[in-house]
C-alpha positions as CSV (number, residue, x, y, z in Angstrom):
1,M,-151.5,-97.4,36.8
2,A,-151.4,-98.0,40.6
3,K,-147.9,-96.2,40.2
4,E,-148.8,-93.0,38.5
5,A,-151.8,-92.6,40.0
6,A,-149.6,-92.5,43.7
7,R,-147.4,-89.8,41.9
8,R,-149.8,-87.9,39.4
9,P,-153.6,-88.7,40.8
10,T,-155.5,-86.5,38.8
11,T,-153.9,-86.8,35.7
12,T,-153.6,-90.2,36.2
13,A,-157.5,-89.9,36.9
14,K,-158.2,-88.8,34.1
15,A,-155.9,-91.4,31.7
16,W,-158.4,-94.0,33.1
17,R,-161.5,-91.8,31.7
18,L,-160.2,-92.2,28.7
19,L,-158.9,-95.9,28.9
20,R,-162.5,-96.4,30.2
21,A,-164.5,-94.9,27.2
22,C,-162.3,-96.4,24.7
23,L,-163.1,-99.7,26.0
24,R,-166.8,-99.3,26.0
25,W,-166.4,-97.5,23.2
26,G,-164.5,-100.9,21.7
27,A,-167.1,-103.2,22.9
28,S,-170.2,-101.4,21.0
29,R,-167.9,-102.2,18.0
30,P,-168.8,-105.2,15.7
31,E,-165.3,-105.8,14.7
32,Y,-163.7,-106.1,17.7
33,T,-166.6,-108.2,19.8
34,G,-164.9,-110.7,21.4
35,L,-161.2,-108.9,21.3
36,Y,-161.4,-108.5,25.7
37,D,-163.6,-107.9,28.5
38,A,-164.4,-104.4,28.5
39,A,-166.4,-105.1,32.2
40,R,-164.2,-106.5,33.7
41,L,-160.6,-104.5,32.2
42,V,-163.1,-101.4,33.9
43,A,-163.4,-103.0,36.8
44,A,-159.9,-103.7,37.5
45,S,-158.2,-100.7,36.5
46,G,-160.6,-98.4,38.3
47,K,-159.4,-100.2,41.7
48,K,-155.6,-98.6,41.0
49,V,-157.1,-95.9,40.5
50,Q,-156.9,-93.0,43.3
51,K,-159.5,-90.4,44.2
52,A,-158.2,-87.6,42.1
53,S,-156.5,-84.4,44.0
54,K,-159.3,-81.6,44.6
55,A,-159.2,-78.1,41.9
56,K,-156.1,-76.3,41.8
57,D,-156.5,-73.2,43.7
58,D,-153.6,-70.9,43.6
59,A,-153.3,-68.3,42.0
60,L,-151.0,-64.8,43.2
61,Q,-152.4,-62.3,45.5
62,R,-152.1,-59.0,45.4
63,E,-149.5,-57.9,47.7
64,Q,-147.2,-60.7,46.0
65,L,-146.9,-59.3,42.2
66,A,-144.5,-56.7,42.7
67,A,-142.3,-59.5,43.7
68,W,-143.9,-62.1,41.1
69,F,-143.5,-59.0,38.3
70,Q,-139.4,-58.6,39.5
71,A,-139.1,-62.5,39.4
72,V,-140.4,-62.7,36.1
73,Q,-137.5,-60.0,35.1
74,T,-135.2,-62.7,35.5
75,I,-135.8,-65.1,33.3
76,R,-133.6,-64.8,30.9
77,E,-135.1,-66.0,27.6
78,P,-137.0,-63.3,27.0
79,A,-140.4,-65.1,25.3
80,H,-140.6,-66.9,28.4
81,R,-140.9,-63.4,30.6
82,A,-143.3,-61.9,27.4
83,Y,-145.5,-64.8,27.9
84,L,-145.4,-65.5,31.1
85,Q,-146.6,-61.7,31.8
86,A,-148.8,-61.9,29.4
87,L,-150.4,-64.5,30.7
88,L,-151.1,-62.6,34.1
89,L,-152.6,-59.6,31.6
90,T,-154.1,-61.4,29.6
91,G,-156.4,-63.5,31.7
92,A,-155.8,-66.2,28.1
93,R,-155.2,-69.9,29.0
94,P,-151.9,-70.8,28.8
95,G,-152.5,-73.3,25.1
96,E,-153.9,-70.7,23.7
97,L,-151.6,-67.7,24.5
98,L,-148.5,-70.3,23.5
99,G,-151.1,-70.2,20.3
100,L,-150.9,-66.8,19.2
101,R,-149.6,-65.7,16.3
102,W,-148.6,-62.5,14.6
103,A,-151.9,-62.4,12.6
104,D,-154.0,-62.2,15.9
105,V,-152.1,-59.1,16.8
106,D,-154.2,-56.5,15.7
107,L,-151.8,-53.0,16.5
108,Q,-153.9,-50.8,14.2
109,W,-156.9,-51.4,17.3
110,N,-155.2,-53.1,20.0
111,T,-156.7,-55.8,20.0
112,L,-155.4,-59.7,20.3
113,T,-157.4,-62.3,18.5
114,I,-157.0,-65.4,21.3
115,R,-157.8,-69.1,20.4
116,D,-160.5,-70.2,22.2
117,K,-161.0,-73.7,22.9
118,V,-164.1,-73.3,23.4
119,E,-166.3,-70.7,21.3
120,G,-163.5,-71.0,18.4
121,E,-161.8,-67.6,19.0
122,R,-162.4,-64.4,20.6
123,V,-160.8,-61.2,20.9
124,I,-159.6,-59.0,23.5
125,P,-158.0,-54.9,24.2
126,L,-154.3,-55.1,23.7
127,T,-153.5,-53.0,26.8
128,P,-150.7,-51.0,26.6
129,Y,-147.8,-52.8,28.5
130,V,-148.6,-56.2,26.8
131,R,-148.4,-54.8,23.4
132,Q,-144.8,-53.6,24.4
133,L,-144.3,-57.1,25.9
134,I,-144.9,-58.3,22.1
135,Q,-143.1,-55.8,19.9
136,S,-140.0,-56.0,21.8
137,L,-140.0,-59.4,20.3
138,P,-138.6,-60.6,17.6
139,C,-141.2,-61.7,14.9
140,R,-138.8,-64.7,14.1
141,N,-142.2,-67.4,12.2
142,A,-145.2,-67.7,12.5
143,Y,-145.5,-67.3,16.2
144,V,-145.1,-64.9,19.0
145,F,-143.7,-66.5,21.7
146,T,-141.0,-68.3,20.3
147,T,-137.2,-68.5,20.3
148,G,-136.4,-69.1,16.3
149,R,-135.0,-72.5,17.7
150,T,-138.5,-74.6,15.9
151,K,-140.5,-73.4,13.7
152,G,-143.1,-73.2,16.4
153,S,-144.0,-71.3,19.9
154,I,-142.3,-71.7,22.6
155,A,-142.5,-75.1,24.9
156,T,-144.5,-74.2,28.6
157,P,-141.7,-72.6,30.0
158,A,-142.9,-74.2,33.5
159,K,-139.4,-75.0,34.8
160,Q,-138.7,-71.3,34.5
161,H,-141.5,-69.7,36.5
162,S,-140.9,-72.3,39.5
163,A,-137.8,-71.0,39.4
164,A,-138.2,-67.8,39.5
165,L,-140.6,-68.3,41.9
166,K,-138.5,-70.0,44.3
167,A,-135.3,-67.2,44.1
168,A,-138.0,-64.7,44.7
169,G,-140.1,-67.0,47.9
170,L,-143.2,-66.9,46.6
171,P,-145.1,-69.4,46.6
172,H,-145.0,-72.0,43.7
173,T,-147.6,-70.6,41.2
174,T,-148.9,-72.5,38.0
175,Q,-148.9,-70.7,34.8
176,H,-153.1,-72.0,35.3
177,G,-152.9,-70.2,38.0
178,L,-151.8,-66.9,36.7
179,R,-154.8,-67.4,34.5
180,R,-157.1,-67.4,37.6
181,S,-155.0,-64.4,39.5
182,F,-156.2,-62.4,36.5
183,G,-159.8,-63.2,37.1
184,S,-159.4,-62.4,41.4
185,L,-157.9,-59.7,41.1
186,A,-160.2,-58.3,38.0
187,E,-162.4,-57.9,41.5
188,W,-160.1,-56.1,43.2
189,V,-159.9,-53.5,40.5
190,E,-163.8,-53.6,39.9
191,V,-163.7,-54.6,36.4
192,P,-167.4,-55.3,36.1
193,A,-167.9,-60.0,36.3
194,G,-169.5,-59.6,32.8
195,I,-166.6,-57.7,31.2
196,V,-164.2,-60.3,33.0
197,A,-165.9,-63.3,31.8
198,Q,-165.2,-62.1,28.1
199,I,-161.7,-61.5,28.2
200,M,-161.4,-64.8,30.0
201,G,-163.9,-66.9,27.9
202,H,-166.4,-67.5,30.5
203,K,-170.1,-67.4,30.0
204,P,-170.7,-63.7,30.5
205,R,-173.2,-63.4,33.5
206,A,-173.7,-59.7,32.5
207,T,-174.4,-58.4,29.3
208,G,-172.6,-55.8,27.5
209,I,-169.5,-55.6,24.8
210,C,-166.0,-56.1,25.8
211,Q,-164.5,-52.4,25.5
212,D,-163.0,-51.4,28.8
213,R,-159.7,-51.4,28.6
214,C,-159.2,-53.5,31.9
215,R,-156.9,-51.3,33.7
216,L,-156.8,-54.5,36.2
217,L,-153.6,-55.0,37.9
218,L,-150.9,-52.1,39.1
219,A,-151.4,-49.6,37.6
220,Q,-151.9,-48.4,41.1
221,S,-149.2,-48.9,42.6
222,S,-146.3,-47.3,43.3
223,N,-144.1,-50.5,44.2
224,A,-143.7,-51.8,40.5
225,P,-144.6,-48.5,37.9
226,F,-143.3,-50.3,35.3
227,V,-146.7,-52.2,34.7
228,Q,-149.1,-49.8,33.3
229,F,-152.7,-50.4,31.5
């Protein structure tokens, strides 16, 4: 734990909380009584855990959007390119989008059904450019973002994304940072906060039904005309 805490403080702190909960739960069960000293183990393990790192705040700035899209277009695998762009343009959580199935795509009414980790599911607008991205992918199995080499979806393309960012001279941005970018850039184009919250799966801070097409990022940008909403 001490070794991992030096390299991955946030992940190690989370693992320690889970371990601590498990140890305390076991101590409360009569069938495990006497097997270990929960209080001693919790105290001993906690001393090796460094303070978790601060919450990440990485996000793209609007001046970086054109370069980012150009960088992502250089990624070889089409499913990876489409996934990263859809991640930025929908504001979905990375895992939610990886789990997107063809059955969740409604081309008639232009909506996506996202399996929300909080509410169970939410329906968001399928904007023209994201629709184009999805329709460009072959239907190889039940999942939208797949290479066809497995029965499931793609693995998160973190390495491919990092390589593209580095080649373009852009700062490191995590895939969750793309979700943060959606939220911050929505403010730039003055999308109502309640609508943004509904699309991202947050508890809305304002009332209203999500009927806006969420003209979000580059519709007003002449630097990257290929992104339209």
